[in-house]
Legacy VTK file of the C-alpha trace (Angstrom):
# vtk DataFile Version 3.0
C-alpha trace
ASCII
DATASET POLYDATA
POINTS 203 float
4.391 -11.504 6.186
2.378 -13.517 3.653
1.161 -11.947 0.413
-2.451 -12.206 1.582
-1.623 -10.549 4.912
0.233 -7.768 3.116
-2.752 -7.250 0.831
-5.128 -6.981 3.796
-2.890 -4.328 5.355
-2.171 -2.334 2.204
-3.307 1.319 2.304
-5.762 0.831 -0.564
-7.365 -2.182 1.133
-7.657 -0.374 4.453
-9.248 2.595 2.681
-11.679 0.311 0.872
-12.640 -1.412 4.122
-13.231 1.923 5.848
-15.266 3.236 2.907
-17.355 0.066 2.845
-18.080 0.439 6.559
-19.437 3.947 5.939
-21.918 2.447 3.473
-22.973 -0.474 5.658
-21.197 -3.135 3.583
-20.707 -6.203 5.777
-18.878 -8.572 3.407
-15.734 -7.436 1.609
-13.274 -9.621 -0.275
-10.166 -8.311 -2.016
-8.465 -10.434 -4.665
-4.688 -10.679 -4.953
-4.154 -9.437 -8.513
-1.701 -6.681 -9.507
-3.134 -3.180 -9.375
-2.624 -1.397 -12.668
-1.778 -4.571 -14.584
-5.052 -6.445 -15.034
-4.746 -6.311 -18.817
-1.675 -8.536 -18.492
-3.627 -10.831 -16.155
-6.362 -11.131 -18.757
-3.830 -12.151 -21.408
-2.715 -15.256 -19.465
-5.383 -17.931 -19.871
-4.768 -19.734 -16.573
-4.692 -16.532 -14.519
-7.738 -15.104 -16.299
-9.666 -18.306 -15.577
-8.642 -18.135 -11.925
-9.785 -14.510 -11.727
-13.168 -15.367 -13.245
-13.353 -18.340 -10.889
-12.842 -16.068 -7.888
-15.808 -13.944 -8.984
-17.882 -17.069 -9.669
-17.077 -18.345 -6.174
-18.202 -15.080 -4.579
-21.455 -15.122 -6.534
-22.196 -18.720 -5.578
-21.379 -18.182 -1.915
-23.155 -14.833 -1.485
-26.001 -15.579 -3.962
-26.976 -11.968 -4.758
-30.133 -11.194 -6.705
-28.424 -8.146 -8.200
-24.799 -7.581 -9.204
-23.110 -4.448 -10.490
-19.756 -3.520 -11.955
-18.010 -0.984 -14.155
-19.317 -0.538 -17.672
-17.267 -1.648 -20.699
-15.705 1.816 -20.910
-14.195 1.413 -17.439
-15.932 4.447 -15.887
-13.312 7.007 -16.896
-11.400 4.684 -19.213
-9.197 2.942 -16.632
-7.759 -0.289 -18.148
-8.207 -2.233 -14.884
-11.859 -1.205 -14.718
-12.431 -2.413 -18.274
-10.973 -5.821 -17.417
-13.079 -6.092 -14.257
-16.174 -5.310 -16.321
-15.428 -7.974 -18.931
-14.577 -10.670 -16.399
-17.578 -9.906 -14.192
-19.961 -10.190 -17.145
-18.463 -13.592 -17.976
-18.600 -14.713 -14.349
-22.273 -13.793 -13.983
-23.074 -16.219 -16.801
-20.697 -18.991 -15.759
-21.763 -18.908 -12.101
-25.126 -20.372 -13.093
-23.607 -23.143 -15.224
-23.287 -26.438 -13.297
-20.399 -27.496 -15.545
-18.376 -24.338 -14.890
-15.859 -24.521 -12.046
-17.552 -27.737 -10.968
-14.734 -29.047 -8.754
-14.448 -25.759 -6.893
-18.205 -25.773 -6.286
-18.073 -29.315 -4.927
-15.156 -28.455 -2.646
-17.033 -25.471 -1.217
-20.401 -27.208 -1.103
-22.072 -24.483 -3.151
-24.519 -24.808 -6.021
-24.746 -22.823 -9.280
-26.184 -19.334 -8.955
-26.460 -16.380 -11.309
-27.709 -12.930 -10.326
-31.109 -12.131 -11.799
-29.897 -8.673 -12.834
-26.513 -7.196 -13.699
-26.019 -3.432 -13.735
-23.238 -1.307 -15.127
-22.169 1.842 -13.337
-22.871 4.794 -15.610
-22.996 8.594 -15.506
-25.249 11.507 -16.326
-24.641 13.769 -19.307
-23.499 16.498 -16.903
-20.912 14.199 -15.351
-19.674 13.027 -18.757
-19.214 16.610 -19.931
-17.740 17.916 -16.667
-15.210 15.105 -16.275
-14.682 14.491 -20.010
-15.620 10.829 -19.590
-15.803 8.327 -22.443
-19.241 7.350 -23.775
-21.257 5.712 -20.988
-23.850 2.901 -20.957
-27.423 4.220 -21.307
-29.173 5.147 -18.080
-32.026 2.744 -17.322
-32.223 3.134 -13.562
-32.201 6.150 -11.264
-31.905 5.434 -7.544
-32.617 7.976 -4.829
-29.938 8.074 -2.140
-31.604 10.890 -0.230
-30.488 10.759 3.378
-27.268 8.942 2.483
-25.393 11.758 0.730
-23.103 12.401 3.703
-22.278 8.700 4.034
-21.351 8.682 0.346
-19.023 11.661 0.836
-17.418 10.052 3.881
-16.855 6.866 1.891
-15.207 8.795 -0.953
-13.021 10.673 1.529
-11.419 7.439 2.757
-9.856 6.767 -0.664
-6.899 9.063 -0.084
-4.465 7.058 -2.222
-6.882 7.157 -5.161
-7.087 10.921 -5.578
-4.529 13.687 -5.165
-7.055 16.477 -4.748
-10.049 15.599 -2.585
-11.718 19.009 -2.408
-12.552 19.325 -6.154
-13.832 15.742 -6.124
-15.936 16.418 -3.030
-17.556 19.422 -4.698
-18.279 17.408 -7.820
-19.779 14.491 -5.869
-21.963 16.932 -3.937
-23.129 18.504 -7.197
-24.525 15.156 -8.354
-27.281 15.408 -5.765
-29.279 12.529 -4.332
-29.525 10.289 -7.391
-27.293 7.428 -8.554
-27.620 6.144 -12.112
-27.124 2.638 -13.494
-27.567 0.704 -16.724
-29.319 -2.678 -16.653
-27.405 -5.054 -18.912
-29.560 -6.409 -21.722
-32.470 -4.061 -21.010
-34.479 -2.284 -23.718
-33.326 1.268 -24.394
-36.563 2.807 -23.107
-36.498 1.079 -19.696
-36.966 3.432 -16.748
-36.558 2.045 -13.213
-36.257 3.562 -9.768
-35.441 0.317 -7.930
-32.528 -2.062 -8.526
-34.754 -4.921 -7.374
-37.705 -4.034 -9.603
-39.367 -7.141 -10.976
-37.674 -9.518 -8.539
-39.318 -11.722 -5.946
-38.813 -10.107 -2.547
-39.541 -13.327 -0.659
LINES 1 204
203 0 1 2 3 4 5 6 7 8 9 10 11 12 13 14 15 16 17 18 19 20 21 22 23 24 25 26 27 28 29 30 31 32 33 34 35 36 37 38 39 40 41 42 43 44 45 46 47 48 49 50 51 52 53 54 55 56 57 58 59 60 61 62 63 64 65 66 67 68 69 70 71 72 73 74 75 76 77 78 79 80 81 82 83 84 85 86 87 88 89 90 91 92 93 94 95 96 97 98 99 100 101 102 103 104 105 106 107 108 109 110 111 112 113 114 115 116 117 118 119 120 121 122 123 124 125 126 127 128 129 130 131 132 133 134 135 136 137 138 139 140 141 142 143 144 145 146 147 148 149 150 151 152 153 154 155 156 157 158 159 160 161 162 163 164 165 166 167 168 169 170 171 172 173 174 175 176 177 178 179 180 181 182 183 184 185 186 187 188 189 190 191 192 193 194 195 196 197 198 199 200 201 202
C-alpha cells in the first residue's frame, strides 16, 4: 500500500472525513506530514517550503474569500497547531504573489489568489478558564450556529482517536451554546462582527 493510500485509510483521516461530512464539507485534503512532529518539519527549509506550497496550492485552486486556522497559541498549546498557524499565515500572503510558487501555478493552470480575510480560531473567557487554555487571540467575530449544534456534536464525536473521554468533552461543547468565536487577523481591537463574510462582495 502506498503512503498516500495508507494516509487516506488511517483512523484519524477516516474520522476527519466523517466529521467533515456531518458539517457539510465537500472538499477535504489531508497532507502527508508526520503527526506530532511538525516542529521538525518546520526546521527543514525544503520541507517547510513544500508544506507552505501545499497550502498555497489549495488556496489557489479553491479560491476562498475567507480562510481560518489555529491562532498562534495553537488552541490549547499543541505544537503542531502552532506550526499550522504560522505556515497558514505565510501561505495566505504568498498565494497572492505571482512570483511565489510560480512553476507549480503554471503546471496546475491556476492564478494567484489570496483570501480577503483570515481568521484565527479563538475562545471565550469561560472556555479559557474552564480548560486552562493559553492566552487566546481577541474575539472580533461571534457567529450564531443555532440549528447546527447537534451537527457540531456529531462531528466532534467522530474524533475518537483524538480524545480519551468523550462525555466530559461533549458536556463542555454543549455548554458553549450556539455561538462560535473567531479573531480577524489584522483587525482593530474594537471590531465586532456577526458574519465571517462581512464587508465582502457577495457576487
